C-alpha positions in Angstrom: 0.0 0.0 0.0 1.1 3.5 -0.8 0.4 6.6 1.4 0.4 10.3 0.8 0.0 11.9 4.2 0.0 15.5 3.2 -2.8 16.7 0.8 -3.4 20.4 1.7 -7.2 20.9 2.4 -9.0 24.2 1.9 -12.8 24.9 1.8 -12.4 26.8 -1.4 -10.1 24.4 -3.3 -12.3 23.2 -6.2 -9.4 21.0 -7.5 -9.4 18.8 -4.4 -11.5 16.0 -5.8 -9.4 15.9 -8.9 -6.3 15.6 -6.7 -7.8 12.7 -4.8 -8.8 10.9 -8.0 -5.4 11.4 -9.5 -3.7 10.1 -6.4 -5.9 7.0 -6.5 -5.1 6.6 -10.2 -1.4 6.8 -9.5 -1.6 3.9 -7.1 -2.0 5.5 -3.7 -4.3 3.7 -1.3 -4.4 6.1 1.7 -4.3 9.9 1.7 -4.4 12.4 4.5 -6.2 15.8 4.1 -4.2 18.4 6.0 -5.7 21.3 7.9 -3.0 23.8 8.9 -3.3 25.9 12.1 -1.1 29.0 12.3 -1.2 30.6 15.7 -3.0 29.8 18.9 -5.2 26.9 19.2 -8.8 28.0 19.9 -10.4 27.0 23.2 -12.9 24.8 21.4 -11.3 23.6 18.2 -13.2 21.8 15.5 -12.3 19.8 12.5 -13.5 21.6 9.4 -12.8 18.7 7.1 -16.1 17.0 6.3 -16.5 13.2 6.6 -16.4 11.2 3.5 -15.3 14.0 1.3 -14.9 11.8 -1.9 -17.9 9.5 -2.1 -17.0 8.6 -5.7 -13.8 6.9 -4.4 -15.0 4.3 -2.1 -11.7 2.3 -2.2 -9.6 5.3 -1.2 -9.0 5.6 2.5 -9.1 9.3 3.5 -7.6 10.4 6.8 -7.6 13.8 8.5 -4.5 15.6 9.6 -3.8 18.7 11.5 -0.4 20.5 11.1 0.3 23.0 13.8 2.9 25.7 13.0 4.8 25.8 16.3 6.2 29.2 17.0 5.4 29.6 20.7 5.9 27.0 23.5 2.6 28.0 24.9 0.8 26.4 21.9 1.8 23.0 23.2 -0.5 23.2 26.2 -3.6 22.7 24.2 -2.4 19.9 21.9 -4.6 17.4 23.8 -7.6 19.2 22.4 -6.7 18.2 18.9 -6.2 14.6 19.5 -9.8 13.4 19.2 -10.5 15.6 16.2 -7.9 14.4 13.7 -6.4 11.1 12.6 -2.8 12.4 12.5 -1.2 15.3 14.4 1.8 17.0 12.9 4.1 19.7 14.3 6.1 22.1 12.3 8.6 23.8 14.7 10.3 27.0 13.6 13.2 27.2 16.0 15.8 24.7 17.2 14.5 24.8 20.8 10.9 24.0 19.6 12.3 21.2 17.6 14.0 19.7 20.6 10.8 20.1 22.6 8.8 18.3 19.8 11.4 15.5 19.6 11.7 14.8 23.3 8.7 16.1 25.3 5.5 16.2 23.4 3.2 13.3 23.8 0.4 14.1 21.3 2.5 14.2 18.1 2.8 11.6 15.3 4.8 13.4 12.7 7.4 16.3 12.6 7.5 18.4 9.5 10.1 21.0 8.6 9.8 23.8 6.0 12.5 22.5 3.7 11.7 25.0 0.9 13.7 27.7 2.8 17.0 27.6 4.4 16.8 26.1 7.9 17.9 28.6 10.7 19.5 25.7 12.6 21.4 22.5 12.0 19.8 19.1 12.3 21.6 17.0 15.0 21.6 13.3 15.2 21.1 13.3 19.0 17.9 15.4 18.7 16.5 13.4 15.8 17.4 10.1 17.3 15.4 10.9 20.4 12.3 11.4 18.2 12.9 8.2 16.3 13.3 6.2 19.5 9.9 7.6 20.6 8.3 6.4 17.4 8.0 9.8 15.7 8.7 10.3 11.9 10.0 13.2 9.9 8.3 14.4 6.7 9.8 15.5 3.4 7.3 17.2 1.0 8.4 16.9 -2.7 5.9 19.3 -4.3 8.3 22.2 -4.0 10.7 20.3 -6.3 8.0 19.7 -8.9 6.5 23.1 -9.1 9.0 25.5 -7.3 11.7 27.7 -8.7 15.4 26.9 -8.8 16.1 28.4 -5.4 13.3 26.4 -3.8 14.4 23.2 -5.3 18.0 23.7 -4.2 16.9 24.3 -0.6 14.6 21.2 -0.5 17.4 19.0 -1.8 20.0 20.4 0.6 17.7 20.3 3.6 16.4 16.8 2.8 20.0 15.6 2.4 20.9 17.1 5.8 17.9 15.3 7.3 19.1 12.0 5.9 22.7 12.5 7.0 21.4 13.3 10.5 20.3 9.7 10.7 24.0 8.7 10.5 24.1 6.0 8.0 20.6 4.6 8.4 19.8 5.8 4.9 16.7 7.8 5.7 15.1 5.6 8.5 12.1 7.3 10.0 11.5 9.6 7.0 8.1 9.9 5.3 7.8 11.4 1.8 4.6 13.2 1.0 3.4 15.4 -1.7 2.2 18.6 0.0 0.7 19.5 -3.4 -2.2 21.9 -3.6 -2.8 21.0 -7.3 -2.7 17.9 -9.4 0.4 19.0 -11.4 2.5 18.7 -8.4 1.7 15.0 -7.8 4.1 12.1 -8.6 3.6 8.4 -8.7 5.2 6.2 -6.0 8.0 5.1 -8.4 8.8 8.6 -9.2 8.9 9.5 -5.5 11.4 6.7 -4.9 13.6 8.2 -7.7 13.3 11.7 -6.2 14.3 10.3 -2.7 17.5 9.1 -4.3 18.4 12.7 -5.0 18.8 13.5 -1.3 20.6 10.3 -0.5 17.9 7.6 0.2 18.3 4.2 -1.2 15.6 2.6 -3.3 14.5 0.4 -0.5 14.2 3.3 1.9 12.5 5.4 -0.7 9.8 2.7 -1.1 9.5 2.5 2.7 9.0 6.3 2.9 5.8 6.0 1.0 4.9 2.7 2.4 6.0 1.1 5.6 7.2 4.3 7.3 4.0 6.2 6.4 1.9 3.3 7.7 3.9 3.4 11.0 2.6 7.0 11.4 -1.0 5.9 11.0 -0.5 3.0 13.4 1.2 5.3 15.9 -1.7 7.8 15.7 -4.2 5.1 16.2 -2.5 3.7 19.3 -2.1 7.2 20.7 -5.8 7.9 20.4 -7.1 4.5 21.5 -4.6 3.5 24.3 -2.9 4.9 27.3 0.7 5.8 26.3 0.6 3.1 23.7 0.5 0.3 26.3 -3.0 -0.3 27.5 -5.6 -0.5 24.8 -9.0 1.0 25.9 -11.9 -0.6 24.2 -15.6 -0.8 24.6 -16.8 -3.3 27.1 -13.3 -3.9 28.6 -12.4 -6.8 26.4 -9.9 -7.2 23.6 -10.6 -9.8 21.0 -7.6 -12.1 20.7 -6.8 -13.4 17.2 -5.0 -16.7 17.1 -4.1 -17.9 13.7 -3.5 -21.5 12.4 -6.1 -23.2 14.7 -4.5 -22.3 18.0 -0.8 -22.2 16.9 1.7 -20.0 18.8 1.2 -16.3 18.3 4.0 -14.0 19.4 5.4 -16.3 22.0 2.3 -16.1 24.2 0.7 -19.4 23.1 3.6 -21.3 24.4 3.2 -20.0 27.9 -0.5 -20.7 27.8 0.1 -24.2 26.7 2.4 -24.8 29.5 0.0 -23.5 32.0 -2.7 -25.6 30.5 -0.5 -28.7 30.7 0.2 -27.9 34.3 -3.5 -27.6 35.0 -4.5 -30.9 33.3 -2.4 -32.8 35.8 -5.0 -31.9 38.4 -4.6 -31.0 42.0 -2.1 -28.1 41.8 -0.4 -28.4 38.4 0.2 -32.2 38.2 1.0 -32.1 34.4 3.8 -29.5 34.7 5.2 -31.2 37.9 5.1 -34.7 36.2 7.0 -33.4 33.2 9.6 -31.8 35.5 10.0 -35.1 37.5 10.6 -37.1 34.3 13.2 -34.6 33.2 15.0 -34.8 36.5 15.0 -38.6 36.5 16.5 -38.6 33.0 19.3 -36.2 34.1 20.0 -38.5 37.1 20.2 -41.6 34.9 22.5 -39.8 32.5 24.8 -38.7 35.4 25.0 -42.3 36.8 25.8 -43.6 33.3 28.6 -41.0 33.0 30.0 -42.0 36.4 30.1 -45.7 35.5 31.8 -45.0 32.3 34.5 -42.9 34.0 35.0 -45.6 36.6 35.3 -48.3 34.0 37.8 -46.3 32.0 39.8 -45.8 35.2 39.9 -49.5 36.0 40.9 -50.3 32.4 43.7 -47.9 32.6 45.0 -49.5 35.9 44.9 -52.9 34.3 47.0 -51.7 31.3 49.5 -50.2 33.7 49.9 -53.4 35.7 50.3 -55.5 32.5 53.1 -53.2 31.2 55.0 -53.4 34.5 
C-alpha cells in the first residue's frame, strides 16, 4: 500500500476532488487531508474537514491531519484538544528549541514536518532526531516544491532533505516519510517517481519505497495507538475486552501461546499443576540416569587404565 499523508485541504479548493482521484489513479491507497493551524489553538477547536469528502472513491481511505505551525511554546499546552478531532497530528517547529521540545517532550505528536523549501535557521543534529525516532516519531519531506518550485526552492529542498538523511547517521533515511504537499494535481508524482526523487537526497531505493509505504503506515498506526490507548501500552476498548486473534487453529502467536500451553498442561495434571510437575520429575529422572551412566563410564575407564599399567610393569 502507498500513502500520501499531506494533501493540503482548503474549503475553497475546487481542485481537491481531482487531486484525490489522480492520487488513486497513480496507485495511492491512503491519503491524509491536511488542515493547517497557524497561531494559537482556539479554546474549542473543531475539525472543518467533512466526513467522506470523496464518495466517488470508495476504495480510497481518507484520513484527516492537523499541522500546527509551532512558533510559541505556549501552543503545546492545548495539543490534547486536537487529539480526538484528527487522525494524525503533525508539528512544524520554527526554532531549534521548539524542535528539541517536539522530539523529546510532546506526547500528542505523530509526525514532525520542517519547511524544507527555505534555508533552515538551525542544523539538524543526530542526537535530537534520534530521540524522536526512539519515541516512534517520523520526519516528513514534501516533494511538491521540487515539482513546481523555482530553482532556489528546489535547491533548498534537496540540501535540507540531504541534511535530514545525514542526521540519521548511516541509516539511509530511516524514519523519513515522503509526502506530496501539493495543492494542485500538477505537483503529484507516482510512487515510483517519488522513490527516484528520494535518491536525489541520499535515500536508497528500499528506503524510498518505505518512505511512501511502511514508514507512512507506521505514522498511521502510531496515531491510532495514541488515540485508543494509554501511552501506547494499555488499549482502551468498549466493554473492557480485547478480541484475541490466534491464527492457524491455535498455533503459537508472538510467544504467548507457548506460555498458555504450558499453563494448560500444568492444570491438566489436576490438584495443583500435576501435568507440569510430572514433566519436571521425568526430566529430573533422565538427568540422574544420565549422570549415573557417565559416572560408571569414568569408573570403567579408570579400571581399564590401571589394568593396562599393571600389565606393562
